[in-house]
C-alpha positions in Angstrom: -0.5 17.0 2.6 -0.2 14.8 5.6 3.3 15.0 7.2 4.6 12.6 9.9 7.7 14.1 11.4 10.2 12.1 13.4 7.5 10.0 15.2 8.7 8.0 18.2 6.6 5.6 20.3 7.5 3.1 22.9 5.3 0.5 24.7 7.4 -0.3 27.7 10.6 -1.8 26.4 9.3 -2.2 22.9 10.2 0.5 20.4 7.2 0.7 18.1 8.4 3.8 16.1 11.9 5.1 16.0 12.0 8.6 14.3 9.6 7.7 11.5 8.9 10.4 8.9 6.8 10.2 5.8 4.4 12.4 3.7 1.1 11.5 2.0 0.3 13.9 -0.9 -3.2 14.8 -2.1 -4.4 13.0 -5.3 -1.9 10.2 -4.7 -2.2 6.6 -3.5 0.6 5.8 -0.9 1.4 2.2 -0.1 2.6 1.6 3.4 4.3 -1.8 3.9 6.3 -3.6 6.5 6.4 -6.9 8.4 3.9 -7.7 11.1 4.9 -5.6 14.1 6.9 -3.1 12.1 4.8 -0.1 13.3 2.3 0.4 10.5 -0.9 0.4 12.6 0.8 2.5 15.4 1.7 5.1 12.7 -1.9 5.2 11.4 -3.4 5.5 14.9 -1.1 8.4 15.7 -1.9 10.1 12.5 -5.6 9.8 13.3 -5.2 10.9 17.0 -6.0 7.5 18.4 -2.6 7.3 20.0 -0.1 9.9 21.1 3.6 9.8 20.1 6.3 10.1 22.7 8.0 12.5 20.3 7.5 13.9 16.9 4.7 15.7 15.1 1.7 15.2 12.8 1.2 18.0 10.4 -1.7 18.7 7.9 -1.6 21.4 5.3 1.8 22.7 6.5 0.7 23.2 10.2 0.1 21.0 13.3 -3.0 18.8 12.8 -6.0 19.7 14.9 -9.0 17.8 16.1 -11.2 19.6 13.6 -8.8 18.5 10.8 -9.1 14.9 11.9 -12.9 15.0 11.7 -12.3 15.3 8.0 -10.2 12.2 7.8 -11.7 8.8 6.8 -10.4 5.6 8.5 -10.9 1.9 7.7 -9.3 -0.2 10.5 -8.0 -3.6 10.0 -10.4 -5.0 12.6 -13.8 -4.3 11.2 -16.0 -2.1 13.3 -19.5 -2.8 11.9 -22.6 -3.6 13.9 -23.8 -6.9 12.4 -27.5 -6.6 13.1 -27.9 -3.1 11.6 -28.6 -2.7 7.9 -25.9 -1.4 5.7 -27.8 1.9 5.2 -28.5 2.4 8.8 -24.9 1.7 9.6 -23.5 4.4 7.3 -26.2 6.9 8.3 -25.1 6.3 12.0 -21.5 7.0 11.2 -22.4 10.0 9.2 -24.5 11.4 12.1 -21.5 10.8 14.4 -19.4 13.0 12.1 -21.9 15.9 12.6 -24.3 15.5 9.7 -28.0 16.2 10.1 -30.5 13.3 9.5 -31.5 14.2 6.0 -28.0 15.0 4.9 -26.7 11.7 6.4 -29.3 9.6 4.8 -28.7 11.2 1.3 -24.9 10.8 1.7 -25.1 7.2 2.9 -27.3 6.1 0.1 -25.1 7.8 -2.5 -21.9 6.3 -1.2 -23.4 2.8 -1.0 -24.6 3.2 -4.6 -21.2 4.4 -5.7 -19.3 1.4 -4.3 -21.7 -1.1 -5.8 -23.9 -2.3 -2.9 -26.8 0.1 -3.1 -29.2 -2.7 -3.9 -28.1 -4.5 -0.6 -28.4 -1.4 1.6 -31.5 -2.7 3.4 -29.9 -6.0 4.4 -28.2 -6.6 7.8 -24.5 -6.4 7.6 -24.1 -9.9 8.9 -25.9 -11.2 5.8 -23.5 -9.6 3.4 -20.5 -11.4 1.9 -17.1 -10.6 3.3 -16.3 -8.5 0.3 -19.5 -6.5 0.6 -18.9 -6.0 4.4 -15.5 -4.5 3.5 -17.2 -2.2 1.0 -19.7 -1.2 3.7 -16.7 -0.5 6.1 -15.1 1.6 3.3 -18.4 3.4 2.9 -18.3 4.4 6.5 -14.9 6.0 5.9 -16.0 7.7 2.7 -19.4 9.1 3.7 -18.0 12.4 4.9 -16.0 13.0 1.7 -12.7 12.9 3.5 -9.6 14.8 2.3 -7.4 12.0 3.7 -8.3 8.3 3.6 -6.4 6.0 5.9 -6.9 2.2 5.3 -5.4 -0.6 7.3 -5.2 -3.8 5.3 -8.3 -3.0 3.2 -7.7 -5.8 0.7 -7.4 -8.6 3.3 -9.6 -11.6 2.4 -10.9 -10.1 -0.9 -11.1 -12.2 -4.0 -9.6 -10.7 -7.3 -13.0 -9.2 -8.3 -13.3 -7.6 -4.9 -9.8 -6.3 -5.1 -10.5 -4.7 -8.5 -13.7 -3.1 -7.3 -12.0 -1.6 -4.2 -9.1 -0.5 -6.3 -11.5 1.3 -8.6 -13.1 3.1 -5.7 -9.8 4.3 -4.4 -8.8 5.5 -7.8 -12.0 7.5 -8.0 -11.2 9.1 -4.7 -7.7 10.0 -5.8 -9.0 11.5 -9.0 -11.1 13.8 -6.9 -8.0 15.0 -5.0 -8.2 12.7 -1.9 -4.9 11.7 -0.3 -4.9 7.9 0.3 -2.6 5.9 2.4 -3.1 2.2 3.0 -1.2 -0.8 4.4 -1.0 -4.2 2.7 1.0 -7.4 2.7 0.1 -8.0 -1.0 3.2 -6.4 -2.5 2.3 -7.2 -6.1 -0.9 -5.2 -5.6 0.9 -2.4 -3.8 3.3 -2.1 -6.8 0.5 -2.0 -9.3 -1.9 0.3 -7.4 0.4 2.8 -5.6 2.0 6.0 -6.8 4.3 6.1 -3.9 5.5 3.6 -1.3 7.0 3.7 2.2 8.6 0.5 3.6 9.3 0.4 7.3 11.1 -2.1 9.5 11.4 -2.0 13.3 9.7 1.4 13.4 12.1 3.0 10.9 11.7 4.0 7.2 14.0 1.9 5.1 12.8 2.9 1.6 10.4 5.6 0.4 9.4 7.4 -2.8 7.6 6.9 -6.1 7.4 3.2 -6.9 9.4 3.2 -10.1 12.1 5.4 -8.5 12.4 3.2 -5.4 12.6 0.1 -7.5 15.3 1.4 -9.9 17.4 3.1 -7.2 17.7 0.2 -4.8 19.2 -3.2 -5.1 22.0 -4.6 -7.3 21.9 -4.2 -11.1 19.9 -7.0 -12.7 19.9 -8.3 -16.2 17.3 -10.5 -17.9 18.7 -12.5 -20.8 16.7 -14.8 -23.1 18.2 -17.1 -25.7 16.2 -18.3 -28.7 17.4 -21.8 -27.8 20.1 -23.1 -25.4 18.6 -23.0 -22.0 20.2 -21.1 -19.1 23.2 -23.3 -18.1 25.6 -20.9 -19.9 25.2 -18.4 -17.1 26.3 -20.7 -14.3 30.0 -20.3 -14.9 30.1 -16.4 -15.0 32.5 -14.7 -12.6 30.9 -11.2 -12.7 27.3 -12.2 -12.2 25.2 -14.7 -10.3 21.9 -16.3 -11.4 18.9 -15.2 -9.3 16.1 -16.6 -11.4 15.3 -18.9 -14.4 12.2 -19.3 -16.6 12.7 -21.6 -19.6 15.4 -20.1 -21.8 15.3 -16.8 -19.8 17.7 -16.2 -16.9 17.8 -13.3 -14.4 21.3 -12.3 -13.3 22.6 -10.0 -10.6 25.8 -8.2 -11.4 28.5 -8.6 -8.8 30.9 -5.8 -7.8 33.2 -5.2 -10.7 30.9 -7.2 -13.0 30.4 -6.0 -16.6 27.1 -6.4 -18.5 29.1 -6.6 -21.7 30.9 -9.7 -20.5 27.5 -11.2 -19.8 26.3 -10.3 -23.2 29.4 -11.9 -24.8 28.8 -15.1 -22.9 25.2 -15.2 -23.9 26.1 -14.7 -27.6 28.7 -17.5 -27.3 26.0 -19.8 -26.0 23.4 -19.1 -28.7 21.2 -16.5 -30.4 20.2 -13.8 -27.9 16.5 -13.0 -28.2 16.4 -10.3 -25.5 18.9 -8.6 -23.2 17.8 -5.9 -20.8 18.2 -4.4 -17.4 15.4 -5.0 -15.0 14.7 -3.3 -11.7 13.9 -5.6 -8.8 10.2 -6.0 -8.1 8.7 -4.5 -4.9 8.7 -8.0 -3.4 12.4 -8.5 -4.1 13.1 -5.0 -2.9 11.2 -5.6 0.3 13.2 -8.8 1.0 16.4 -6.8 0.4 15.7 -3.8 2.7 13.8 -5.6 5.5 16.1 -7.4 8.0 15.6 -11.0 8.7 
């Protein structure tokens, strides 16, 4: 398990991290989200030893992390670090050799990882001739070639089409099934909600929500009700005193209970307006939760 304990980091007068703590467990996908400038990349760089915190500690397997530990981590930076004139295979062999592999081992591992992520047939082409999606797969291969126990990805889905997103998601799930701990940042909150086992949301260098995705969604935000009438529209909900309308879709309305509001009063009003087709509580989406907990 990776543990980040009370990390603090300043750049002059700017507070990048303010006592940030989080954990990333093996065999889990951990989404790491926040606005631009919230401290995500700084956190990842500190975890990987690319930056030093002013205070706090990075721990791995219940002890302070070492340089040897970090050599077993895989990292995919937001800014791609590929050499455009090198072939995909030579690229991954090069990174494998930097990690300490011998020539034969590096070549075998590089070819295997490129095959596993679906670009083995393109391994002899220069990186600059690959599509953006395949370049990102190649960058991911560089992070995976050493079979890392921890995989740290900074905006790995940026610029990918839906097919590329699905392919990369499948690769990450395979890694998790093998026991790898995965933490990644993304601004695509619908994807984070679908893909992640756990999520940490930060704002201004502080954790504002963290935990398993369903638990975080259900434990934060006001109670919400989704009510659908068989016929009758949604106008019936406008005059309620104990709830406010926060969304509409045809005959379906989403309401947020106000302090002192009673869901049974809402149900009674809906029945008075027409035949109720569905009436259920609904936790806020991760996007809605993000808007709630991140300051404007």
